[in-house]
Backbone and ligand atoms as CSV (ligand in chain L), in Angstrom:
chain,resi,resn,atom,element,x,y,z
A,1,MET,N,N,37.622,39.034,-2.255
A,1,MET,CA,C,36.515,38.455,-1.482
A,1,MET,C,C,36.687,36.949,-1.350
A,2,LYS,N,N,37.017,36.330,-2.456
A,2,LYS,CA,C,37.169,34.887,-2.462
A,2,LYS,C,C,38.309,34.444,-1.538
A,3,SER,N,N,39.367,35.185,-1.564
A,3,SER,CA,C,40.541,34.808,-0.774
A,3,SER,C,C,40.295,34.929,0.731
A,4,THR,N,N,39.395,35.844,1.126
A,4,THR,CA,C,39.125,36.002,2.561
A,4,THR,C,C,38.330,34.813,3.098
A,5,LEU,N,N,37.466,34.217,2.243
A,5,LEU,CA,C,36.670,33.060,2.701
A,5,LEU,C,C,37.489,31.779,2.725
A,6,LYS,N,N,38.497,31.723,1.889
A,6,LYS,CA,C,39.290,30.496,1.786
A,6,LYS,C,C,40.008,30.210,3.112
A,7,ASN,N,N,39.875,29.012,3.602
A,7,ASN,CA,C,40.488,28.565,4.858
A,7,ASN,C,C,40.039,29.382,6.071
A,8,ASN,N,N,38.903,30.030,5.937
A,8,ASN,CA,C,38.378,30.826,7.050
A,8,ASN,C,C,37.654,29.889,8.024
A,9,LYS,N,N,38.035,29.932,9.291
A,9,LYS,CA,C,37.437,29.032,10.288
A,9,LYS,C,C,35.986,29.393,10.570
A,10,ASN,N,N,35.583,30.631,10.273
A,10,ASN,CA,C,34.196,31.036,10.496
A,10,ASN,C,C,33.271,30.690,9.322
A,11,ASP,N,N,33.868,30.233,8.249
A,11,ASP,CA,C,33.050,29.856,7.092
A,11,ASP,C,C,32.238,28.605,7.430
A,12,PRO,N,N,30.902,28.713,7.468
A,12,PRO,CA,C,30.101,27.554,7.874
A,12,PRO,C,C,30.278,26.343,6.967
A,13,MET,N,N,30.672,26.584,5.726
A,13,MET,CA,C,30.833,25.462,4.807
A,13,MET,C,C,32.068,24.623,5.135
A,14,HIS,N,N,33.010,25.225,5.845
A,14,HIS,CA,C,34.240,24.497,6.156
A,14,HIS,C,C,34.470,24.290,7.650
A,15,SER,N,N,33.493,24.635,8.452
A,15,SER,CA,C,33.672,24.474,9.897
A,15,SER,C,C,33.533,23.012,10.287
A,16,LYS,N,N,34.137,22.640,11.372
A,16,LYS,CA,C,34.040,21.258,11.866
A,16,LYS,C,C,33.214,21.267,13.150
A,17,GLY,N,N,32.583,20.165,13.426
A,17,GLY,CA,C,31.847,20.046,14.674
A,17,GLY,C,C,30.351,20.278,14.539
A,18,TRP,N,N,29.871,20.657,13.361
A,18,TRP,CA,C,28.436,20.827,13.178
A,18,TRP,C,C,27.788,19.451,13.040
A,19,ALA,N,N,26.503,19.388,13.402
A,19,ALA,CA,C,25.799,18.101,13.371
A,19,ALA,C,C,25.839,17.481,11.978
A,20,TYR,N,N,25.673,18.357,10.972
A,20,TYR,CA,C,25.678,17.850,9.594
A,20,TYR,C,C,27.023,17.212,9.260
A,21,HIS,N,N,28.100,17.876,9.686
A,21,HIS,CA,C,29.432,17.357,9.357
A,21,HIS,C,C,29.818,16.160,10.209
A,22,MET,N,N,29.259,16.091,11.399
A,22,MET,CA,C,29.601,14.999,12.314
A,22,MET,C,C,28.780,13.743,12.056
A,23,SER,N,N,27.651,13.875,11.333
A,23,SER,CA,C,26.753,12.720,11.151
A,23,SER,C,C,27.418,11.672,10.267
A,24,PRO,N,N,27.091,10.414,10.484
A,24,PRO,CA,C,27.721,9.344,9.702
A,24,PRO,C,C,27.356,9.440,8.220
A,25,ARG,N,N,28.254,8.997,7.384
A,25,ARG,CA,C,28.067,9.101,5.927
A,25,ARG,C,C,27.441,7.836,5.362
A,26,CYS,N,N,26.860,7.983,4.180
A,26,CYS,CA,C,26.169,6.883,3.509
A,26,CYS,C,C,27.163,5.809,3.037
A,27,LEU,N,N,28.190,6.229,2.333
A,27,LEU,CA,C,29.265,5.356,1.833
A,27,LEU,C,C,28.805,4.293,0.828
A,28,ALA,N,N,27.643,4.524,0.229
A,28,ALA,CA,C,27.225,3.613,-0.850
A,28,ALA,C,C,28.133,3.842,-2.047
A,29,LYS,N,N,28.353,2.833,-2.862
A,29,LYS,CA,C,29.220,2.975,-4.029
A,29,LYS,C,C,28.454,3.737,-5.106
A,30,THR,N,N,28.985,4.861,-5.523
A,30,THR,CA,C,28.316,5.668,-6.548
A,30,THR,C,C,28.692,5.163,-7.934
A,31,ARG,N,N,28.050,5.753,-8.956
A,31,ARG,CA,C,28.337,5.306,-10.317
A,31,ARG,C,C,29.766,5.628,-10.737
A,32,SER,N,N,30.340,6.644,-10.124
A,32,SER,CA,C,31.743,6.962,-10.444
A,32,SER,C,C,32.708,6.073,-9.667
A,33,GLY,N,N,32.212,5.295,-8.732
A,33,GLY,CA,C,33.046,4.370,-7.971
A,33,GLY,C,C,33.441,4.878,-6.611
A,34,SER,N,N,33.258,6.167,-6.383
A,34,SER,CA,C,33.639,6.726,-5.082
A,34,SER,C,C,32.498,6.528,-4.075
A,35,PRO,N,N,32.809,6.531,-2.775
A,35,PRO,CA,C,31.737,6.358,-1.786
A,35,PRO,C,C,30.875,7.612,-1.684
A,36,CYS,N,N,29.584,7.434,-1.464
A,36,CYS,CA,C,28.651,8.552,-1.328
A,36,CYS,C,C,28.926,9.250,0.002
A,37,MET,N,N,29.053,10.565,-0.049
A,37,MET,CA,C,29.393,11.324,1.157
A,37,MET,C,C,28.184,12.031,1.771
A,38,SER,N,N,26.981,11.727,1.301
A,38,SER,CA,C,25.780,12.325,1.884
A,38,SER,C,C,25.545,11.749,3.279
A,39,PRO,N,N,24.939,12.549,4.163
A,39,PRO,CA,C,24.682,12.014,5.512
A,39,PRO,C,C,23.582,10.958,5.494
A,40,ARG,N,N,23.720,9.995,6.372
A,40,ARG,CA,C,22.679,8.969,6.499
A,40,ARG,C,C,21.396,9.618,6.998
A,41,THR,N,N,20.265,9.066,6.604
A,41,THR,CA,C,18.981,9.596,7.090
A,41,THR,C,C,18.763,9.156,8.531
A,42,LYS,N,N,18.046,10.005,9.259
A,42,LYS,CA,C,17.817,9.745,10.667
A,42,LYS,C,C,16.478,9.047,10.864
A,43,LYS,N,N,16.451,8.100,11.768
A,43,LYS,CA,C,15.192,7.440,12.110
A,43,LYS,C,C,14.472,8.281,13.157
A,44,PRO,N,N,13.170,8.092,13.341
A,44,PRO,CA,C,12.445,8.848,14.363
A,44,PRO,C,C,12.999,8.657,15.769
A,45,ASP,N,N,13.605,7.505,16.038
A,45,ASP,CA,C,14.146,7.273,17.385
A,45,ASP,C,C,15.529,7.903,17.590
A,46,GLY,N,N,16.043,8.620,16.570
A,46,GLY,CA,C,17.319,9.316,16.715
A,46,GLY,C,C,18.508,8.551,16.170
A,47,THR,N,N,18.349,7.263,15.916
A,47,THR,CA,C,19.443,6.487,15.322
A,47,THR,C,C,19.448,6.726,13.807
A,48,TYR,N,N,20.501,6.231,13.160
A,48,TYR,CA,C,20.642,6.482,11.730
A,48,TYR,C,C,20.349,5.240,10.912
A,49,ASN,N,N,19.739,5.472,9.723
A,49,ASN,CA,C,19.664,4.410,8.736
A,49,ASN,C,C,21.064,4.217,8.176
A,50,SER,N,N,21.276,3.138,7.434
A,50,SER,CA,C,22.636,2.897,6.958
A,50,SER,C,C,22.919,3.577,5.624
A,51,ARG,N,N,21.908,4.211,5.002
A,51,ARG,CA,C,22.135,4.906,3.730
A,51,ARG,C,C,21.495,6.294,3.761
A,52,CYS,N,N,21.856,7.108,2.750
A,52,CYS,CA,C,21.313,8.471,2.656
A,52,CYS,C,C,19.934,8.446,2.015
A,53,ARG,N,N,19.368,9.649,1.777
A,53,ARG,CA,C,18.026,9.735,1.221
A,53,ARG,C,C,17.966,9.273,-0.229
A,54,MET,N,N,19.135,9.244,-0.900
A,54,MET,CA,C,19.158,8.851,-2.313
A,54,MET,C,C,19.404,7.349,-2.481
A,55,HIS,N,N,20.075,6.729,-1.533
A,55,HIS,CA,C,20.443,5.317,-1.670
A,55,HIS,C,C,19.641,4.461,-0.701
A,56,GLY,N,N,18.957,3.481,-1.240
A,56,GLY,CA,C,18.200,2.570,-0.394
A,56,GLY,C,C,18.734,1.165,-0.518
A,57,GLY,N,N,17.948,0.214,-0.101
A,57,GLY,CA,C,18.323,-1.187,-0.268
A,57,GLY,C,C,19.372,-1.666,0.693
A,58,ALA,N,N,19.615,-0.912,1.732
A,58,ALA,CA,C,20.609,-1.345,2.712
A,58,ALA,C,C,20.037,-2.458,3.588
A,59,LYS,N,N,20.922,-3.146,4.267
A,59,LYS,CA,C,20.512,-4.223,5.156
A,59,LYS,C,C,19.561,-3.677,6.220
A,60,GLY,N,N,18.463,-4.360,6.413
A,60,GLY,CA,C,17.510,-3.934,7.431
A,60,GLY,C,C,16.462,-2.966,6.916
A,61,SER,N,N,16.574,-2.540,5.645
A,61,SER,CA,C,15.566,-1.638,5.091
A,61,SER,C,C,14.563,-2.442,4.268
A,62,GLY,N,N,13.521,-1.775,3.802
A,62,GLY,CA,C,12.541,-2.448,2.963
A,62,GLY,C,C,11.231,-2.689,3.687
A,63,PRO,N,N,10.311,-3.373,2.996
A,63,PRO,CA,C,8.989,-3.572,3.575
A,63,PRO,C,C,8.997,-4.570,4.718
A,64,LYS,N,N,7.914,-4.583,5.465
A,64,LYS,CA,C,7.766,-5.552,6.553
A,64,LYS,C,C,7.649,-6.950,5.972
A,65,ILE,N,N,7.985,-7.934,6.766
A,65,ILE,CA,C,7.901,-9.320,6.321
A,65,ILE,C,C,6.431,-9.704,6.226
A,66,GLY,N,N,6.107,-10.408,5.156
A,66,GLY,CA,C,4.731,-10.869,4.975
A,66,GLY,C,C,3.900,-9.863,4.216
A,67,ASN,N,N,2.599,-9.940,4.417
A,67,ASN,CA,C,1.675,-9.116,3.652
A,67,ASN,C,C,1.018,-8.078,4.549
A,68,SER,N,N,1.698,-7.655,5.609
A,68,SER,CA,C,1.054,-6.813,6.606
A,68,SER,C,C,0.716,-5.420,6.081
A,69,ASN,N,N,1.492,-4.900,5.109
A,69,ASN,CA,C,1.198,-3.567,4.577
A,69,ASN,C,C,-0.002,-3.589,3.638
A,70,ALA,N,N,-0.205,-4.718,2.981
A,70,ALA,CA,C,-1.288,-4.797,2.003
A,70,ALA,C,C,-2.637,-5.030,2.676
A,71,LEU,N,N,-2.648,-5.642,3.835
A,71,LEU,CA,C,-3.904,-5.998,4.483
A,71,LEU,C,C,-4.515,-4.770,5.144
A,72,LYS,N,N,-5.577,-4.240,4.551
A,72,LYS,CA,C,-6.234,-3.053,5.101
A,72,LYS,C,C,-7.620,-3.408,5.637
A,73,THR,N,N,-8.453,-3.992,4.772
A,73,THR,CA,C,-9.829,-4.264,5.169
A,73,THR,C,C,-10.140,-5.741,5.230
A,74,GLY,N,N,-9.302,-6.568,4.623
A,74,GLY,CA,C,-9.583,-7.994,4.570
A,74,GLY,C,C,-10.546,-8.359,3.461
A,75,GLU,N,N,-10.877,-7.391,2.597
A,75,GLU,CA,C,-11.848,-7.614,1.526
A,75,GLU,C,C,-11.304,-8.556,0.465
A,76,HIS,N,N,-9.980,-8.593,0.300
A,76,HIS,CA,C,-9.379,-9.394,-0.753
A,76,HIS,C,C,-8.625,-10.612,-0.201
A,77,THR,N,N,-8.936,-11.016,1.002
A,77,THR,CA,C,-8.329,-12.227,1.530
A,77,THR,C,C,-8.989,-13.433,0.878
A,78,LYS,N,N,-8.287,-14.585,0.915
A,78,LYS,CA,C,-8.827,-15.802,0.298
A,78,LYS,C,C,-10.185,-16.162,0.875
A,79,VAL,N,N,-10.320,-16.009,2.191
A,79,VAL,CA,C,-11.574,-16.364,2.863
A,79,VAL,C,C,-12.717,-15.479,2.372
A,80,ALA,N,N,-12.460,-14.153,2.267
A,80,ALA,CA,C,-13.508,-13.215,1.847
A,80,ALA,C,C,-13.911,-13.459,0.401
A,81,ILE,N,N,-12.926,-13.734,-0.466
A,81,ILE,CA,C,-13.222,-13.990,-1.881
A,81,ILE,C,C,-14.052,-15.257,-2.019
A,82,LYS,N,N,-13.672,-16.323,-1.274
A,82,LYS,CA,C,-14.434,-17.584,-1.324
A,82,LYS,C,C,-15.856,-17.385,-0.816
A,83,TRP,N,N,-15.997,-16.584,0.263
A,83,TRP,CA,C,-17.318,-16.343,0.830
A,83,TRP,C,C,-18.211,-15.642,-0.194
A,84,ARG,N,N,-17.657,-14.617,-0.886
A,84,ARG,CA,C,-18.452,-13.894,-1.884
A,84,ARG,C,C,-18.847,-14.803,-3.033
A,85,GLU,N,N,-17.915,-15.677,-3.463
A,85,GLU,CA,C,-18.239,-16.616,-4.540
A,85,GLU,C,C,-19.391,-17.528,-4.135
A,86,SER,N,N,-19.324,-18.051,-2.898
A,86,SER,CA,C,-20.390,-18.961,-2.449
A,86,SER,C,C,-21.716,-18.211,-2.325
A,87,GLU,N,N,-21.664,-16.947,-1.882
A,87,GLU,CA,C,-22.903,-16.153,-1.777
A,87,GLU,C,C,-23.495,-15.893,-3.153
A,88,ARG,N,N,-22.629,-15.623,-4.141
A,88,ARG,CA,C,-23.129,-15.411,-5.507
A,88,ARG,C,C,-23.800,-16.667,-6.035
A,89,ARG,N,N,-23.174,-17.823,-5.737
A,89,ARG,CA,C,-23.765,-19.110,-6.167
A,89,ARG,C,C,-25.132,-19.302,-5.506
A,90,ASN,N,N,-25.232,-18.990,-4.206
A,90,ASN,CA,C,-26.506,-19.131,-3.488
A,90,ASN,C,C,-27.575,-18.232,-4.095
A,91,ILE,N,N,-27.209,-16.990,-4.390
A,91,ILE,CA,C,-28.174,-16.044,-4.967
A,91,ILE,C,C,-28.639,-16.537,-6.335
A,92,LYS,N,N,-27.676,-17.058,-7.121
A,92,LYS,CA,C,-28.027,-17.599,-8.441
A,92,LYS,C,C,-29.023,-18.752,-8.298
A,93,GLU,N,N,-28.777,-19.629,-7.319
A,93,GLU,CA,C,-29.698,-20.759,-7.083
A,93,GLU,C,C,-31.075,-20.262,-6.698
A,94,ILE,N,N,-31.126,-19.245,-5.843
A,94,ILE,CA,C,-32.415,-18.679,-5.425
A,94,ILE,C,C,-33.133,-18.082,-6.637
A,95,HIS,N,N,-32.375,-17.378,-7.495
A,95,HIS,CA,C,-32.978,-16.799,-8.701
A,95,HIS,C,C,-33.535,-17.903,-9.596
A,96,ASN,N,N,-32.745,-18.965,-9.790
A,96,ASN,CA,C,-33.215,-20.071,-10.630
A,96,ASN,C,C,-34.488,-20.680,-10.062
A,97,PHE,N,N,-34.513,-20.864,-8.739
A,97,PHE,CA,C,-35.685,-21.446,-8.090
A,97,PHE,C,C,-36.901,-20.534,-8.274
A,98,LEU,N,N,-36.691,-19.227,-8.041
A,98,LEU,CA,C,-37.811,-18.282,-8.185
A,98,LEU,C,C,-38.292,-18.217,-9.634
A,99,ASN,N,N,-37.365,-18.279,-10.584
A,99,ASN,CA,C,-37.768,-18.305,-12.005
A,99,ASN,C,C,-38.586,-19.552,-12.313
A,100,PHE,N,N,-38.180,-20.678,-11.688
A,100,PHE,CA,C,-38.930,-21.928,-11.864
A,100,PHE,C,C,-40.339,-21.769,-11.304
A,101,VAL,N,N,-40.437,-21.167,-10.109
A,101,VAL,CA,C,-41.752,-20.957,-9.474
A,101,VAL,C,C,-42.620,-20.045,-10.347
A,102,ILE,N,N,-42.003,-18.982,-10.870
A,102,ILE,CA,C,-42.763,-18.049,-11.726
A,102,ILE,C,C,-43.262,-18.772,-12.978
A,103,ALA,N,N,-42.386,-19.606,-13.562
A,103,ALA,CA,C,-42.748,-20.284,-14.810
A,103,ALA,C,C,-43.853,-21.310,-14.605
A,104,THR,N,N,-43.904,-21.922,-13.421
A,104,THR,CA,C,-44.880,-22.995,-13.188
A,104,THR,C,C,-46.157,-22.496,-12.522
A,105,ASN,N,N,-46.167,-21.275,-12.050
A,105,ASN,CA,C,-47.347,-20.748,-11.366
A,105,ASN,C,C,-48.060,-19.762,-12.288
A,106,ASP,N,N,-49.311,-20.021,-12.575
A,106,ASP,CA,C,-50.060,-19.173,-13.511
A,106,ASP,C,C,-50.236,-17.750,-12.992
A,107,TYR,N,N,-50.532,-17.645,-11.688
A,107,TYR,CA,C,-50.761,-16.315,-11.117
A,107,TYR,C,C,-49.484,-15.476,-11.191
A,108,LEU,N,N,-48.338,-16.096,-10.772
A,108,LEU,CA,C,-47.068,-15.353,-10.775
A,108,LEU,C,C,-46.573,-15.079,-12.197
A,109,ALA,N,N,-46.913,-15.967,-13.139
A,109,ALA,CA,C,-46.498,-15.753,-14.529
A,109,ALA,C,C,-47.096,-14.467,-15.080
A,110,ASP,N,N,-48.309,-14.143,-14.642
A,110,ASP,CA,C,-48.930,-12.874,-15.062
A,110,ASP,C,C,-48.200,-11.676,-14.457
A,111,GLN,N,N,-47.638,-11.890,-13.239
A,111,GLN,CA,C,-47.008,-10.781,-12.525
A,111,GLN,C,C,-45.474,-10.878,-12.574
A,112,LYS,N,N,-44.939,-11.624,-13.531
A,112,LYS,CA,C,-43.498,-11.944,-13.482
A,112,LYS,C,C,-42.589,-10.707,-13.489
A,113,ASN,N,N,-42.972,-9.664,-14.191
A,113,ASN,CA,C,-42.115,-8.473,-14.209
A,113,ASN,C,C,-42.052,-7.817,-12.829
A,114,THR,N,N,-43.206,-7.781,-12.150
A,114,THR,CA,C,-43.257,-7.218,-10.805
A,114,THR,C,C,-42.410,-8.052,-9.847
A,115,VAL,N,N,-42.542,-9.378,-9.935
A,115,VAL,CA,C,-41.792,-10.277,-9.051
A,115,VAL,C,C,-40.296,-10.150,-9.311
A,116,ARG,N,N,-39.913,-10.110,-10.590
A,116,ARG,CA,C,-38.481,-9.984,-10.932
A,116,ARG,C,C,-37.911,-8.678,-10.402
A,117,ARG,N,N,-38.693,-7.598,-10.475
A,117,ARG,CA,C,-38.246,-6.304,-9.963
A,117,ARG,C,C,-38.007,-6.377,-8.455
A,118,ILE,N,N,-38.927,-7.063,-7.767
A,118,ILE,CA,C,-38.793,-7.204,-6.309
A,118,ILE,C,C,-37.531,-8.014,-5.984
A,119,ILE,N,N,-37.278,-9.107,-6.722
A,119,ILE,CA,C,-36.095,-9.951,-6.502
A,119,ILE,C,C,-34.825,-9.138,-6.753
A,120,LYS,N,N,-34.789,-8.379,-7.836
A,120,LYS,CA,C,-33.619,-7.575,-8.198
A,120,LYS,C,C,-33.332,-6.543,-7.114
A,121,LYS,N,N,-34.396,-5.907,-6.630
A,121,LYS,CA,C,-34.250,-4.879,-5.571
A,121,LYS,C,C,-33.705,-5.508,-4.293
A,122,ALA,N,N,-34.187,-6.709,-3.962
A,122,ALA,CA,C,-33.795,-7.377,-2.722
A,122,ALA,C,C,-32.327,-7.766,-2.739
A,123,SER,N,N,-31.811,-8.188,-3.921
A,123,SER,CA,C,-30.426,-8.669,-3.979
A,123,SER,C,C,-29.443,-7.595,-4.416
A,124,ALA,N,N,-29.917,-6.407,-4.795
A,124,ALA,CA,C,-29.025,-5.341,-5.267
A,124,ALA,C,C,-28.110,-4.855,-4.137
A,125,GLY,N,N,-26.828,-4.804,-4.442
A,125,GLY,CA,C,-25.872,-4.246,-3.487
A,125,GLY,C,C,-25.472,-5.176,-2.361
A,126,SER,N,N,-26.058,-6.368,-2.330
A,126,SER,CA,C,-25.708,-7.275,-1.219
A,126,SER,C,C,-24.343,-7.906,-1.431
A,127,ILE,N,N,-24.043,-8.334,-2.658
A,127,ILE,CA,C,-22.743,-8.946,-2.952
A,127,ILE,C,C,-22.122,-8.231,-4.148
L,1,ZN,ZN,ZN,24.191,7.837,-0.445
């Protein structure tokens, strides 16, 4: 059985002209020193990457230049972080002012727990 398959032109493993056999090779240097003979991966446009599925880091591969992949919502941009910090400072100032008003006003001092609850509810979830 083995001898009939050997050098058989109909054996798909040894046929020439198939897309797999005709595709360009990776040729990355393997750990044994020989070039990698795996086929290069195909891009969606039909052209080939310069390396196979196992070898990366070829010229022209890798992430996009800049921070374009990381930017999704803009929530963590410098501007957004600074804006939130300033809003927190403003809210803190308002709380301090309202606490001052409560402390100096006799009527509100009696109702301070109610007023504090209203303030907490108003600012909850805003920043
Ligand atoms: Zn390879």
